[in-house]
C-alpha positions in Angstrom: 17.0 102.0 70.6 20.1 100.1 70.3 21.3 99.6 66.9 21.9 95.9 66.2 25.5 94.5 65.8 26.4 92.5 62.5 29.6 91.6 63.3 31.0 88.1 64.3 31.1 88.7 68.0 27.0 89.0 67.6 26.1 85.5 66.3 26.0 82.8 68.7 29.0 80.6 69.5 29.6 78.3 66.3 27.6 80.0 63.8 28.6 81.1 60.5 27.3 83.4 57.8 24.1 82.1 55.6 23.4 82.1 52.0 20.1 83.2 51.0 18.9 81.9 47.8 16.0 83.2 45.8 13.9 80.2 45.1 12.0 79.8 41.5 8.0 79.2 40.9 8.5 75.6 40.2 10.7 75.3 43.7 7.9 77.6 45.5 5.3 74.8 44.5 7.3 72.1 45.3 7.5 73.1 48.8 4.2 74.1 49.0 2.9 70.8 48.0 3.4 68.8 51.2 0.5 70.8 52.7 0.1 71.2 56.4 -0.1 74.8 58.1 0.4 78.4 56.2 -0.8 82.1 57.4 -2.8 83.9 55.2 -2.7 87.7 55.3 -5.5 90.0 54.3 -6.8 93.6 54.8 -9.7 93.2 57.3 -12.7 95.6 59.1 -10.1 96.7 61.4 -7.1 96.4 60.0 -4.3 94.0 58.5 -4.9 90.2 59.6 -2.6 87.2 59.3 -4.2 83.6 60.5 -3.0 80.4 60.2 -4.9 78.0 58.4 -4.7 73.7 57.4 -4.2 74.1 53.7 -3.3 71.5 50.9 -2.1 72.8 47.4 -4.6 71.2 44.9 -3.8 71.6 41.0 -1.4 74.8 41.1 -4.2 76.9 44.6 -4.5 77.1 47.9 -7.3 75.6 49.3 -8.9 75.6 52.8 -11.6 75.5 55.0 -13.4 77.7 57.9 -16.5 78.4 59.2 -19.3 80.1 57.2 -19.9 82.5 59.6 -16.4 83.4 60.9 -14.7 86.9 60.6 -12.8 85.9 57.4 -15.8 85.1 55.5 -17.3 88.1 56.3 -14.1 89.8 55.5 -13.3 88.4 52.2 -16.8 89.0 50.9 -17.0 92.3 48.6 -20.7 91.9 47.7 -19.6 92.5 43.9 -20.2 89.4 41.7 -16.9 88.2 40.4 -14.8 90.8 42.4 -11.5 89.5 43.4 -10.2 90.1 47.2 -6.3 90.2 46.9 -4.5 88.0 49.5 -0.9 86.9 50.7 -0.4 83.3 52.0 2.8 82.4 53.6 4.2 78.7 53.9 7.6 78.2 56.1 9.9 75.7 57.6 12.1 76.9 60.2 15.1 75.3 62.2 15.8 77.7 64.7 18.8 75.4 66.4 20.4 76.1 62.6 19.1 79.4 61.8 18.1 77.9 58.6 14.9 77.3 56.9 13.0 78.6 53.8 9.3 80.4 53.3 7.2 80.8 50.3 5.0 83.7 49.7 2.1 83.3 47.6 -0.2 86.8 46.8 -3.4 86.2 44.3 -7.0 86.3 44.7 -9.3 84.7 47.4 -12.6 82.7 46.2 -15.2 81.1 48.0 -15.7 77.3 46.2 -19.6 77.2 45.6 -20.3 75.1 42.7 -21.0 71.5 43.8 -18.5 69.4 41.3 -15.5 71.6 42.9 -16.9 70.7 46.6 -17.0 67.4 45.8 -13.8 67.3 44.6 -12.2 69.4 47.0 -14.1 67.8 49.7 -11.8 64.4 49.3 -8.4 66.4 49.7 -8.7 65.5 53.5 -8.0 69.1 54.1 -9.1 69.5 58.1 -8.9 72.4 60.6 -6.8 71.8 63.8 -9.6 74.1 65.5 -13.5 72.6 66.4 -16.4 73.8 65.2 -17.8 73.3 61.5 -15.7 74.5 58.4 -17.9 74.3 55.2 -16.6 77.2 53.3 -13.8 76.2 51.3 -11.6 78.9 49.8 -9.1 78.9 47.2 -6.2 81.2 46.4 -5.5 81.4 42.5 -2.2 82.6 43.1 -0.7 85.3 40.3 2.8 85.9 42.1 4.6 83.6 43.9 8.5 84.1 45.7 10.1 82.6 48.3 13.4 82.0 49.7 15.9 79.4 51.5 18.6 80.4 54.3 21.1 78.2 54.9 24.7 77.6 56.0 26.9 77.7 53.1 28.6 73.9 52.1 31.6 72.8 54.5 34.5 73.1 52.2 35.7 69.8 50.8 39.4 69.1 52.3 41.5 67.6 49.2 
């Protein structure tokens, strides 16, 4: 395997060094608040899985829908009352042309939403899966650890 070069000659023309900024929890939640598409990662019966889902941020938690009989539902059911299944959820925005962007990683427990009152409340969010077919199962991820980073060009020096 060839060693990747890290000198200036290996960068595309016109690019400069990028600054990596660690994001605090408040900024991560602010970036996540727009909703959209994120990726859930978990250990399935066949090994690690990462799947895209449409989500909304609601009361500090990630909410999405899936089919009642999907492989995800089967994998996340522990069969133990009150058991928590640990998952990771990643959201990002990437600009390939400028090699800039941000990513947020939310780690926490996935919970099946089952109470009628909570289901009625979440149905009002408008979370819709892009994939066709019924998506009756709401899943809520309750964060226990939130991290993020932003990669961008440093500000241009002010001419003076």
